[in-house]
N, CA, C and O atoms as CSV, one atom per row, in Angstrom:
chain,resi,resn,atom,element,x,y,z
A,1,MET,N,N,-27.646,34.436,16.025
A,1,MET,CA,C,-26.632,33.496,15.595
A,1,MET,C,C,-25.960,32.916,16.832
A,1,MET,O,O,-25.660,33.635,17.785
A,2,ALA,N,N,-25.732,31.625,16.804
A,2,ALA,CA,C,-25.027,30.954,17.896
A,2,ALA,C,C,-23.588,30.696,17.473
A,2,ALA,O,O,-23.266,30.646,16.286
A,3,TYR,N,N,-22.744,30.536,18.463
A,3,TYR,CA,C,-21.328,30.274,18.219
A,3,TYR,C,C,-20.952,28.951,18.877
A,3,TYR,O,O,-21.391,28.640,19.985
A,4,ALA,N,N,-20.144,28.196,18.180
A,4,ALA,CA,C,-19.626,26.944,18.725
A,4,ALA,C,C,-18.142,27.110,18.966
A,4,ALA,O,O,-17.427,27.695,18.152
A,5,TYR,N,N,-17.689,26.593,20.084
A,5,TYR,CA,C,-16.283,26.669,20.469
A,5,TYR,C,C,-15.755,25.245,20.529
A,5,TYR,O,O,-16.343,24.378,21.175
A,6,PHE,N,N,-14.650,25.018,19.856
A,6,PHE,CA,C,-14.114,23.674,19.719
A,6,PHE,C,C,-12.695,23.592,20.264
A,6,PHE,O,O,-11.929,24.555,20.217
A,7,LYS,N,N,-12.368,22.408,20.784
A,7,LYS,CA,C,-10.993,22.109,21.167
A,7,LYS,C,C,-10.185,21.879,19.895
A,7,LYS,O,O,-10.753,21.763,18.809
A,8,ALA,N,N,-8.894,21.814,20.023
A,8,ALA,CA,C,-8.008,21.638,18.873
A,8,ALA,C,C,-8.250,20.329,18.127
A,8,ALA,O,O,-7.889,20.217,16.956
A,9,ASP,N,N,-8.861,19.322,18.792
A,9,ASP,CA,C,-9.140,18.043,18.124
A,9,ASP,C,C,-10.490,18.030,17.425
A,9,ASP,O,O,-10.868,17.010,16.849
A,10,GLY,N,N,-11.237,19.152,17.461
A,10,GLY,CA,C,-12.524,19.244,16.778
A,10,GLY,C,C,-13.725,18.913,17.638
A,10,GLY,O,O,-14.856,19.029,17.166
A,11,THR,N,N,-13.526,18.506,18.886
A,11,THR,CA,C,-14.654,18.209,19.755
A,11,THR,C,C,-15.228,19.498,20.336
A,11,THR,O,O,-14.514,20.483,20.524
A,12,THR,N,N,-16.521,19.473,20.615
A,12,THR,CA,C,-17.222,20.656,21.098
A,12,THR,C,C,-16.824,20.983,22.532
A,12,THR,O,O,-16.818,20.116,23.405
A,13,LEU,N,N,-16.495,22.237,22.753
A,13,LEU,CA,C,-16.159,22.728,24.076
A,13,LEU,C,C,-17.360,23.441,24.685
A,13,LEU,O,O,-17.713,23.198,25.839
A,14,ALA,N,N,-17.999,24.338,23.894
A,14,ALA,CA,C,-19.144,25.105,24.382
A,14,ALA,C,C,-19.950,25.639,23.211
A,14,ALA,O,O,-19.450,25.774,22.094
A,15,ILE,N,N,-21.212,25.939,23.494
A,15,ILE,CA,C,-22.112,26.587,22.543
A,15,ILE,C,C,-22.673,27.814,23.252
A,15,ILE,O,O,-23.030,27.745,24.428
A,16,SER,N,N,-22.751,28.937,22.538
A,16,SER,CA,C,-23.243,30.158,23.161
A,16,SER,C,C,-23.936,31.039,22.125
A,16,SER,O,O,-23.566,31.041,20.951
A,17,ARG,N,N,-24.933,31.777,22.567
A,17,ARG,CA,C,-25.585,32.767,21.702
A,17,ARG,C,C,-24.740,34.043,21.629
A,17,ARG,O,O,-24.943,34.876,20.746
A,18,ASN,N,N,-23.803,34.188,22.550
A,18,ASN,CA,C,-22.922,35.360,22.585
A,18,ASN,C,C,-21.483,34.918,22.354
A,18,ASN,O,O,-21.121,33.779,22.647
A,19,GLU,N,N,-20.680,35.807,21.837
A,19,GLU,CA,C,-19.268,35.484,21.664
A,19,GLU,C,C,-18.586,35.449,23.025
A,19,GLU,O,O,-18.858,36.276,23.895
A,20,ILE,N,N,-17.706,34.488,23.190
A,20,ILE,CA,C,-16.960,34.305,24.438
A,20,ILE,C,C,-15.480,34.493,24.135
A,20,ILE,O,O,-14.979,33.998,23.125
A,21,GLU,N,N,-14.796,35.197,24.997
A,21,GLU,CA,C,-13.350,35.379,24.840
A,21,GLU,C,C,-12.635,34.316,25.675
A,21,GLU,O,O,-12.674,34.351,26.905
A,22,TYR,N,N,-11.985,33.378,24.998
A,22,TYR,CA,C,-11.213,32.350,25.688
A,22,TYR,C,C,-9.755,32.790,25.764
A,22,TYR,O,O,-9.223,33.371,24.818
A,23,GLN,N,N,-9.123,32.511,26.886
A,23,GLN,CA,C,-7.710,32.834,27.065
A,23,GLN,C,C,-6.823,31.835,26.319
A,23,GLN,O,O,-5.658,32.117,26.041
A,24,ASP,N,N,-7.379,30.674,26.000
A,24,ASP,CA,C,-6.635,29.619,25.322
A,24,ASP,C,C,-6.688,29.854,23.809
A,24,ASP,O,O,-7.762,29.794,23.210
A,25,SER,N,N,-5.541,30.119,23.197
A,25,SER,CA,C,-5.507,30.432,21.766
A,25,SER,C,C,-5.763,29.213,20.882
A,25,SER,O,O,-5.943,29.364,19.674
A,26,SER,N,N,-5.784,28.012,21.457
A,26,SER,CA,C,-6.051,26.823,20.652
A,26,SER,C,C,-7.549,26.598,20.420
A,26,SER,O,O,-7.925,25.757,19.603
A,27,VAL,N,N,-8.404,27.337,21.126
A,27,VAL,CA,C,-9.857,27.209,20.958
A,27,VAL,C,C,-10.245,27.791,19.600
A,27,VAL,O,O,-9.831,28.891,19.235
A,28,ILE,N,N,-11.056,27.018,18.857
A,28,ILE,CA,C,-11.504,27.429,17.526
A,28,ILE,C,C,-12.967,27.835,17.612
A,28,ILE,O,O,-13.785,27.111,18.179
A,29,VAL,N,N,-13.297,29.002,17.046
A,29,VAL,CA,C,-14.666,29.527,17.078
A,29,VAL,C,C,-15.279,29.387,15.692
A,29,VAL,O,O,-14.627,29.669,14.686
A,30,ALA,N,N,-16.546,28.946,15.642
A,30,ALA,CA,C,-17.260,28.844,14.370
A,30,ALA,C,C,-18.706,29.245,14.591
A,30,ALA,O,O,-19.279,28.983,15.649
A,31,GLU,N,N,-19.297,29.889,13.581
A,31,GLU,CA,C,-20.718,30.202,13.653
A,31,GLU,C,C,-21.489,28.901,13.508
A,31,GLU,O,O,-21.151,28.051,12.685
A,32,LEU,N,N,-22.520,28.759,14.312
A,32,LEU,CA,C,-23.313,27.541,14.314
A,32,LEU,C,C,-24.579,27.765,13.498
A,32,LEU,O,O,-25.393,28.616,13.855
A,33,PRO,N,N,-24.761,27.024,12.413
A,33,PRO,CA,C,-25.982,27.189,11.626
A,33,PRO,C,C,-27.217,26.897,12.464
A,33,PRO,O,O,-27.205,26.009,13.317
A,34,ASP,N,N,-28.287,27.652,12.214
A,34,ASP,CA,C,-29.547,27.402,12.917
A,34,ASP,C,C,-30.050,26.003,12.584
A,34,ASP,O,O,-29.690,25.435,11.553
A,35,LEU,N,N,-30.869,25.462,13.446
A,35,LEU,CA,C,-31.498,24.155,13.284
A,35,LEU,C,C,-30.519,22.984,13.359
A,35,LEU,O,O,-30.883,21.860,13.013
A,36,LEU,N,N,-29.312,23.220,13.793
A,36,LEU,CA,C,-28.347,22.144,13.966
A,36,LEU,C,C,-28.270,21.826,15.456
A,36,LEU,O,O,-28.014,22.720,16.263
A,37,ASN,N,N,-28.487,20.570,15.829
A,37,ASN,CA,C,-28.472,20.150,17.224
A,37,ASN,C,C,-27.055,20.314,17.778
A,37,ASN,O,O,-26.123,19.654,17.319
A,38,ALA,N,N,-26.904,21.177,18.743
A,38,ALA,CA,C,-25.579,21.485,19.300
A,38,ALA,C,C,-24.900,20.276,19.929
A,38,ALA,O,O,-23.675,20.251,20.048
A,39,ASN,N,N,-25.680,19.266,20.335
A,39,ASN,CA,C,-25.091,18.063,20.928
A,39,ASN,C,C,-24.587,17.081,19.882
A,39,ASN,O,O,-23.920,16.103,20.218
A,40,LEU,N,N,-24.900,17.336,18.624
A,40,LEU,CA,C,-24.557,16.383,17.573
A,40,LEU,C,C,-23.703,17.013,16.484
A,40,LEU,O,O,-23.918,16.769,15.296
A,41,ILE,N,N,-22.735,17.823,16.893
A,41,ILE,CA,C,-21.867,18.484,15.915
A,41,ILE,C,C,-20.397,18.230,16.230
A,41,ILE,O,O,-20.030,17.835,17.337
A,42,TYR,N,N,-19.580,18.468,15.223
A,42,TYR,CA,C,-18.130,18.474,15.405
A,42,TYR,C,C,-17.553,19.450,14.393
A,42,TYR,O,O,-18.247,19.884,13.473
A,43,LEU,N,N,-16.314,19.786,14.560
A,43,LEU,CA,C,-15.633,20.683,13.640
A,43,LEU,C,C,-14.719,19.859,12.743
A,43,LEU,O,O,-13.834,19.154,13.228
A,44,ASP,N,N,-14.939,19.950,11.429
A,44,ASP,CA,C,-14.050,19.297,10.468
A,44,ASP,C,C,-12.773,20.130,10.430
A,44,ASP,O,O,-12.788,21.273,9.974
A,45,LEU,N,N,-11.680,19.564,10.902
A,45,LEU,CA,C,-10.431,20.320,11.031
A,45,LEU,C,C,-9.789,20.655,9.688
A,45,LEU,O,O,-8.978,21.578,9.611
A,46,GLU,N,N,-10.137,19.926,8.630
A,46,GLU,CA,C,-9.584,20.228,7.309
A,46,GLU,C,C,-10.255,21.449,6.688
A,46,GLU,O,O,-9.590,22.288,6.081
A,47,THR,N,N,-11.583,21.544,6.844
A,47,THR,CA,C,-12.333,22.640,6.217
A,47,THR,C,C,-12.717,23.732,7.205
A,47,THR,O,O,-13.138,24.817,6.802
A,48,LEU,N,N,-12.571,23.446,8.516
A,48,LEU,CA,C,-13.023,24.329,9.600
A,48,LEU,C,C,-14.501,24.651,9.490
A,48,LEU,O,O,-14.933,25.760,9.805
A,49,LYS,N,N,-15.275,23.668,9.039
A,49,LYS,CA,C,-16.735,23.796,8.952
A,49,LYS,C,C,-17.379,22.911,10.004
A,49,LYS,O,O,-16.884,21.829,10.318
A,50,VAL,N,N,-18.500,23.394,10.546
A,50,VAL,CA,C,-19.271,22.619,11.507
A,50,VAL,C,C,-20.068,21.573,10.734
A,50,VAL,O,O,-20.730,21.886,9.744
A,51,LYS,N,N,-19.995,20.334,11.199
A,51,LYS,CA,C,-20.717,19.246,10.549
A,51,LYS,C,C,-21.527,18.476,11.578
A,51,LYS,O,O,-21.217,18.472,12.770
A,52,ALA,N,N,-22.572,17.825,11.087
A,52,ALA,CA,C,-23.410,16.989,11.951
A,52,ALA,C,C,-22.746,15.633,12.144
A,52,ALA,O,O,-22.240,15.035,11.195
A,53,ARG,N,N,-22.755,15.159,13.378
A,53,ARG,CA,C,-22.239,13.821,13.669
A,53,ARG,C,C,-23.198,12.795,13.075
A,53,ARG,O,O,-24.413,12.991,13.108
A,54,GLN,N,N,-22.672,11.721,12.541
A,54,GLN,CA,C,-23.452,10.693,11.870
A,54,GLN,C,C,-23.486,9.411,12.703
A,54,GLN,O,O,-22.662,9.236,13.601
A,55,PRO,N,N,-24.436,8.513,12.411
A,55,PRO,CA,C,-24.414,7.200,13.074
A,55,PRO,C,C,-23.162,6.422,12.679
A,55,PRO,O,O,-22.633,6.600,11.582
A,56,PHE,N,N,-22.700,5.569,13.568
A,56,PHE,CA,C,-21.554,4.714,13.260
A,56,PHE,C,C,-21.910,3.782,12.092
A,56,PHE,O,O,-23.033,3.280,12.029
A,57,PRO,N,N,-20.966,3.546,11.168
A,57,PRO,CA,C,-21.225,2.645,10.032
A,57,PRO,C,C,-20.861,1.184,10.330
A,57,PRO,O,O,-20.550,0.424,9.413
A,58,ILE,N,N,-20.901,0.797,11.591
A,58,ILE,CA,C,-20.391,-0.514,12.002
A,58,ILE,C,C,-21.266,-1.667,11.535
A,58,ILE,O,O,-22.451,-1.501,11.246
A,59,LYS,N,N,-20.646,-2.840,11.470
A,59,LYS,CA,C,-21.318,-4.102,11.188
A,59,LYS,C,C,-20.964,-5.049,12.327
A,59,LYS,O,O,-19.791,-5.337,12.564
A,60,VAL,N,N,-21.990,-5.534,13.033
A,60,VAL,CA,C,-21.784,-6.436,14.171
A,60,VAL,C,C,-22.111,-7.855,13.741
A,60,VAL,O,O,-23.171,-8.108,13.169
A,61,SER,N,N,-21.199,-8.780,14.016
A,61,SER,CA,C,-21.443,-10.198,13.772
A,61,SER,C,C,-20.864,-10.982,14.947
A,61,SER,O,O,-20.336,-10.396,15.892
A,62,TYR,N,N,-20.964,-12.292,14.883
A,62,TYR,CA,C,-20.506,-13.159,15.969
A,62,TYR,C,C,-19.003,-12.983,16.182
A,62,TYR,O,O,-18.223,-13.204,15.255
A,63,ASN,N,N,-18.589,-12.595,17.371
A,63,ASN,CA,C,-17.189,-12.391,17.762
A,63,ASN,C,C,-16.497,-11.242,17.033
A,63,ASN,O,O,-15.273,-11.133,17.103
A,64,LEU,N,N,-17.241,-10.381,16.335
A,64,LEU,CA,C,-16.591,-9.395,15.480
A,64,LEU,C,C,-17.431,-8.133,15.304
A,64,LEU,O,O,-18.653,-8.194,15.172
A,65,VAL,N,N,-16.745,-6.985,15.306
A,65,VAL,CA,C,-17.360,-5.705,14.938
A,65,VAL,C,C,-16.466,-5.117,13.849
A,65,VAL,O,O,-15.275,-4.903,14.073
A,66,ASN,N,N,-17.036,-4.854,12.668
A,66,ASN,CA,C,-16.295,-4.310,11.531
A,66,ASN,C,C,-16.725,-2.883,11.217
A,66,ASN,O,O,-17.716,-2.384,11.751
A,67,ASN,N,N,-15.967,-2.241,10.349
A,67,ASN,CA,C,-16.232,-0.868,9.878
A,67,ASN,C,C,-16.178,0.145,11.013
A,67,ASN,O,O,-16.898,1.144,10.992
A,68,VAL,N,N,-15.337,-0.105,11.989
A,68,VAL,CA,C,-15.171,0.825,13.111
A,68,VAL,C,C,-14.195,1.921,12.662
A,68,VAL,O,O,-13.053,1.619,12.312
A,69,PRO,N,N,-14.631,3.188,12.667
A,69,PRO,CA,C,-13.732,4.265,12.233
A,69,PRO,C,C,-12.461,4.328,13.092
A,69,PRO,O,O,-12.513,4.153,14.309
A,70,ALA,N,N,-11.340,4.575,12.448
A,70,ALA,CA,C,-10.068,4.713,13.168
A,70,ALA,C,C,-10.182,5.824,14.200
A,70,ALA,O,O,-10.760,6.878,13.932
A,71,GLY,N,N,-9.630,5.581,15.374
A,71,GLY,CA,C,-9.670,6.561,16.449
A,71,GLY,C,C,-10.870,6.421,17.359
A,71,GLY,O,O,-11.029,7.211,18.290
A,72,THR,N,N,-11.727,5.428,17.112
A,72,THR,CA,C,-12.891,5.206,17.968
A,72,THR,C,C,-12.452,4.651,19.313
A,72,THR,O,O,-11.664,3.707,19.376
A,73,SER,N,N,-12.965,5.239,20.389
A,73,SER,CA,C,-12.735,4.710,21.738
A,73,SER,C,C,-13.845,3.714,22.045
A,73,SER,O,O,-15.025,3.996,21.835
A,74,VAL,N,N,-13.454,2.549,22.544
A,74,VAL,CA,C,-14.403,1.492,22.872
A,74,VAL,C,C,-14.263,1.171,24.346
A,74,VAL,O,O,-13.172,0.856,24.821
A,75,THR,N,N,-15.365,1.253,25.066
A,75,THR,CA,C,-15.370,0.902,26.484
A,75,THR,C,C,-16.055,-0.444,26.648
A,75,THR,O,O,-17.187,-0.640,26.206
A,76,LEU,N,N,-15.353,-1.362,27.288
A,76,LEU,CA,C,-15.867,-2.689,27.616
A,76,LEU,C,C,-15.572,-2.917,29.084
A,76,LEU,O,O,-14.413,-3.024,29.484
A,77,ASN,N,N,-16.624,-2.991,29.884
A,77,ASN,CA,C,-16.486,-3.070,31.339
A,77,ASN,C,C,-15.713,-1.837,31.819
A,77,ASN,O,O,-16.177,-0.714,31.625
A,78,ASP,N,N,-14.562,-2.024,32.432
A,78,ASP,CA,C,-13.771,-0.888,32.927
A,78,ASP,C,C,-12.600,-0.552,32.017
A,78,ASP,O,O,-11.789,0.314,32.347
A,79,GLU,N,N,-12.503,-1.219,30.886
A,79,GLU,CA,C,-11.366,-1.042,29.979
A,79,GLU,C,C,-11.757,-0.164,28.787
A,79,GLU,O,O,-12.830,-0.327,28.206
A,80,VAL,N,N,-10.871,0.762,28.438
A,80,VAL,CA,C,-11.077,1.612,27.264
A,80,VAL,C,C,-9.927,1.354,26.293
A,80,VAL,O,O,-8.755,1.421,26.664
A,81,LEU,N,N,-10.287,1.057,25.041
A,81,LEU,CA,C,-9.263,0.848,24.031
A,81,LEU,C,C,-9.589,1.688,22.810
A,81,LEU,O,O,-10.735,2.094,22.614
A,82,THR,N,N,-8.589,1.946,21.996
A,82,THR,CA,C,-8.767,2.734,20.779
A,82,THR,C,C,-8.590,1.825,19.573
A,82,THR,O,O,-7.615,1.079,19.481
A,83,VAL,N,N,-9.542,1.897,18.651
A,83,VAL,CA,C,-9.499,1.073,17.442
A,83,VAL,C,C,-8.744,1.836,16.358
A,83,VAL,O,O,-9.082,2.976,16.039
A,84,ASP,N,N,-7.726,1.202,15.800
A,84,ASP,CA,C,-6.948,1.816,14.725
A,84,ASP,C,C,-7.049,1.051,13.415
A,84,ASP,O,O,-6.762,1.601,12.352
A,85,ASP,N,N,-7.458,-0.233,13.482
A,85,ASP,CA,C,-7.450,-1.065,12.282
A,85,ASP,C,C,-8.838,-1.346,11.709
A,85,ASP,O,O,-8.960,-2.125,10.763
A,86,GLY,N,N,-9.887,-0.731,12.260
A,86,GLY,CA,C,-11.223,-0.872,11.690
A,86,GLY,C,C,-12.063,-2.018,12.202
A,86,GLY,O,O,-13.210,-2.173,11.782
A,87,SER,N,N,-11.521,-2.833,13.108
A,87,SER,CA,C,-12.329,-3.943,13.614
A,87,SER,C,C,-11.971,-4.273,15.060
A,87,SER,O,O,-10.896,-3.941,15.558
A,88,ILE,N,N,-12.931,-4.947,15.715
A,88,ILE,CA,C,-12.739,-5.447,17.069
A,88,ILE,C,C,-13.096,-6.924,17.007
A,88,ILE,O,O,-14.202,-7.284,16.603
A,89,GLU,N,N,-12.166,-7.774,17.406
A,89,GLU,CA,C,-12.377,-9.211,17.330
A,89,GLU,C,C,-12.281,-9.807,18.725
A,89,GLU,O,O,-11.450,-9.388,19.531
A,90,PHE,N,N,-13.138,-10.793,19.009
A,90,PHE,CA,C,-13.164,-11.430,20.317
A,90,PHE,C,C,-12.933,-12.921,20.171
A,90,PHE,O,O,-13.338,-13.534,19.183
A,91,GLU,N,N,-12.272,-13.500,21.174
A,91,GLU,CA,C,-12.133,-14.946,21.285
A,91,GLU,C,C,-12.725,-15.322,22.629
A,91,GLU,O,O,-12.395,-14.719,23.650
A,92,ALA,N,N,-13.603,-16.323,22.633
A,92,ALA,CA,C,-14.259,-16.717,23.875
A,92,ALA,C,C,-14.451,-18.225,23.902
A,92,ALA,O,O,-14.694,-18.852,22.871
A,93,ASP,N,N,-14.341,-18.798,25.093
A,93,ASP,CA,C,-14.539,-20.241,25.270
A,93,ASP,C,C,-15.998,-20.590,25.533
A,93,ASP,O,O,-16.441,-21.700,25.241
A,94,THR,N,N,-16.745,-19.629,26.089
A,94,THR,CA,C,-18.154,-19.861,26.390
A,94,THR,C,C,-18.996,-18.746,25.773
A,94,THR,O,O,-18.513,-17.623,25.627
A,95,PRO,N,N,-20.236,-19.035,25.411
A,95,PRO,CA,C,-21.106,-18.001,24.846
A,95,PRO,C,C,-21.322,-16.868,25.845
A,95,PRO,O,O,-21.506,-17.100,27.040
A,96,GLU,N,N,-21.298,-15.668,25.345
A,96,GLU,CA,C,-21.434,-14.486,26.202
A,96,GLU,C,C,-21.941,-13.317,25.365
A,96,GLU,O,O,-21.703,-13.257,24.159
A,97,ARG,N,N,-22.636,-12.396,26.007
A,97,ARG,CA,C,-23.039,-11.140,25.364
A,97,ARG,C,C,-22.203,-10.027,25.950
A,97,ARG,O,O,-22.170,-9.851,27.168
A,98,LEU,N,N,-21.528,-9.275,25.106
A,98,LEU,CA,C,-20.718,-8.150,25.565
A,98,LEU,C,C,-21.405,-6.853,25.166
A,98,LEU,O,O,-21.952,-6.741,24.069
A,99,ILE,N,N,-21.373,-5.879,26.063
A,99,ILE,CA,C,-21.922,-4.556,25.782
A,99,ILE,C,C,-20.736,-3.610,25.597
A,99,ILE,O,O,-19.901,-3.468,26.490
A,100,LEU,N,N,-20.671,-2.966,24.431
A,100,LEU,CA,C,-19.595,-2.023,24.110
A,100,LEU,C,C,-20.173,-0.633,23.961
A,100,LEU,O,O,-21.256,-0.464,23.401
A,101,PHE,N,N,-19.459,0.364,24.458
A,101,PHE,CA,C,-19.816,1.759,24.249
A,101,PHE,C,C,-18.799,2.346,23.283
A,101,PHE,O,O,-17.595,2.288,23.533
A,102,LEU,N,N,-19.281,2.916,22.171
A,102,LEU,CA,C,-18.407,3.478,21.144
A,102,LEU,C,C,-18.451,4.998,21.181
A,102,LEU,O,O,-19.523,5.594,21.275
A,103,TYR,N,N,-17.272,5.624,21.105
A,103,TYR,CA,C,-17.196,7.086,21.047
A,103,TYR,C,C,-16.170,7.500,19.993
A,103,TYR,O,O,-15.057,6.977,19.939
A,104,HIS,N,N,-16.574,8.441,19.172
A,104,HIS,CA,C,-15.692,9.090,18.196
A,104,HIS,C,C,-16.286,10.480,17.985
A,104,HIS,O,O,-17.504,10.600,17.859
A,105,PRO,N,N,-15.469,11.534,17.942
A,105,PRO,CA,C,-16.038,12.884,17.852
A,105,PRO,C,C,-16.849,13.147,16.578
A,105,PRO,O,O,-17.627,14.100,16.550
A,106,HIS,N,N,-16.696,12.346,15.537
A,106,HIS,CA,C,-17.434,12.565,14.295
A,106,HIS,C,C,-18.708,11.735,14.195
A,106,HIS,O,O,-19.470,11.877,13.239
A,107,PHE,N,N,-18.942,10.866,15.183
A,107,PHE,CA,C,-20.091,9.965,15.143
A,107,PHE,C,C,-20.897,10.061,16.427
A,107,PHE,O,O,-20.384,10.482,17.464
A,108,ILE,N,N,-22.170,9.667,16.352
A,108,ILE,CA,C,-23.055,9.685,17.513
A,108,ILE,C,C,-22.695,8.507,18.413
A,108,ILE,O,O,-22.583,7.376,17.942
A,109,GLU,N,N,-22.513,8.773,19.717
A,109,GLU,CA,C,-22.166,7.710,20.660
A,109,GLU,C,C,-23.167,6.573,20.525
A,109,GLU,O,O,-24.342,6.792,20.231
A,110,GLN,N,N,-22.680,5.352,20.744
A,110,GLN,CA,C,-23.557,4.204,20.573
A,110,GLN,C,C,-23.142,3.066,21.486
A,110,GLN,O,O,-21.954,2.805,21.674
A,111,CYS,N,N,-24.137,2.389,22.053
A,111,CYS,CA,C,-23.910,1.142,22.782
A,111,CYS,C,C,-24.347,0.003,21.869
A,111,CYS,O,O,-25.406,0.066,21.244
A,112,ILE,N,N,-23.527,-1.029,21.799
A,112,ILE,CA,C,-23.870,-2.187,20.983
A,112,ILE,C,C,-23.690,-3.455,21.792
A,112,ILE,O,O,-22.961,-3.481,22.784
A,113,GLU,N,N,-24.363,-4.505,21.354
A,113,GLU,CA,C,-24.239,-5.819,21.974
A,113,GLU,C,C,-23.577,-6.750,20.968
A,113,GLU,O,O,-23.964,-6.794,19.800
A,114,VAL,N,N,-22.574,-7.496,21.430
A,114,VAL,CA,C,-21.859,-8.438,20.572
A,114,VAL,C,C,-21.975,-9.826,21.200
A,114,VAL,O,O,-21.638,-10.025,22.367
A,115,GLN,N,N,-22.452,-10.771,20.412
A,115,GLN,CA,C,-22.510,-12.167,20.863
A,115,GLN,C,C,-21.138,-12.788,20.627
A,115,GLN,O,O,-20.590,-12.708,19.528
A,116,THR,N,N,-20.596,-13.403,21.661
A,116,THR,CA,C,-19.284,-14.047,21.531
A,116,THR,C,C,-19.379,-15.499,21.995
A,116,THR,O,O,-20.331,-15.898,22.665
A,117,GLY,N,N,-18.389,-16.255,21.628
A,117,GLY,CA,C,-18.349,-17.660,22.051
A,117,GLY,C,C,-17.395,-18.422,21.170
A,117,GLY,O,O,-16.747,-17.850,20.294
A,118,PRO,N,N,-17.308,-19.723,21.404
A,118,PRO,CA,C,-16.402,-20.530,20.610
A,118,PRO,C,C,-16.868,-20.597,19.148
A,118,PRO,O,O,-18.065,-20.615,18.859
A,119,GLU,N,N,-15.894,-20.634,18.247
A,119,GLU,CA,C,-16.206,-20.747,16.820
A,119,GLU,C,C,-16.669,-22.168,16.535
A,119,GLU,O,O,-16.159,-23.126,17.116
A,120,ALA,N,N,-17.635,-22.298,15.641
A,120,ALA,CA,C,-18.104,-23.621,15.234
A,120,ALA,C,C,-17.011,-24.325,14.429
A,120,ALA,O,O,-16.342,-23.703,13.603
A,121,VAL,N,N,-16.839,-25.594,14.669
A,121,VAL,CA,C,-15.803,-26.353,13.966
A,121,VAL,C,C,-16.388,-27.056,12.775
A,121,VAL,O,O,-15.671,-27.750,12.053
């Protein structure tokens, strides 16, 4: 049996085949079911059950990314922002392709491309 160790926010801290004694009382320990990819798990803080991270449910369109889960960190160039309202909207004067990196502890990290530019009149 493997053990997963999680931070207080549910993100994975460590995976081990042996139990580890952490000095930090905020670390949460859970048994890790076999056949579950240790890189693709998180701890559901409501149920304290280990769950598999899922693909992002996003919808990408011109100047817009929708269905972004609240709390998602988005990296664009050197800037990191947190999405709280479920969407990312862009305004641009010239056509451009933007590359975004999405991170949320419950979803699999993803890079996406968004076409931006002036809106058609």
